[in-house]
C-alpha positions in Angstrom: -33.9 -10.8 -1.2 -30.5 -11.5 -2.7 -29.9 -14.4 -4.8 -28.5 -17.8 -3.5 -24.8 -18.8 -4.7 -24.9 -21.5 -6.9 -23.0 -24.4 -6.2 -20.4 -24.2 -8.9 -19.4 -20.9 -7.7 -16.3 -20.5 -6.0 -16.7 -19.6 -2.2 -13.5 -17.8 -0.5 -11.6 -19.7 1.9 -12.7 -19.7 5.6 -9.4 -17.3 6.9 -9.4 -16.7 11.0 -10.2 -12.6 11.0 -11.0 -12.7 7.6 -15.3 -13.1 7.7 -17.3 -10.0 8.2 -18.6 -8.8 11.3 -21.9 -9.7 12.3 -22.6 -6.0 11.8 -21.3 -6.3 8.0 -17.8 -4.4 8.6 -14.6 -5.9 8.6 -12.7 -6.3 11.8 -10.5 -3.0 12.3 -7.3 -4.9 13.7 -7.2 -6.8 10.1 -7.8 -3.6 8.4 -4.6 -2.0 10.3 -2.6 -5.1 9.6 -3.2 -5.0 5.9 -2.6 -1.7 6.0 0.9 -2.1 7.4 1.8 -4.9 5.5 1.6 -3.3 2.4 2.3 0.4 3.5 5.5 -0.1 5.3 7.1 -1.6 2.3 5.9 0.7 -0.1 6.8 3.4 2.2 10.4 2.1 2.5 10.6 1.3 -1.5 9.6 5.1 -2.4 12.0 6.4 0.3 15.1 4.2 -1.4 13.9 5.5 -4.5 14.1 8.7 -4.0 17.5 8.4 -2.1 18.6 7.1 -5.1 17.4 9.0 -7.9 18.7 12.1 -5.9 22.1 10.1 -5.6 21.7 9.8 -9.4 21.0 12.9 -11.0 23.4 15.1 -8.3 26.3 13.2 -9.2 
């Protein structure tokens, strides 16, 4: 039996779609959205980095 949280420990806010599913997993649409939210700017930034580094070193 897991220990009960103490009343002084902070609990995370209840955001829509952020709670665990009844089977214990994270909702798949939320996972996909977060990967896109982080992955798209990261991919664009890496693309720009390579493009500008190429310009810098090739003249």
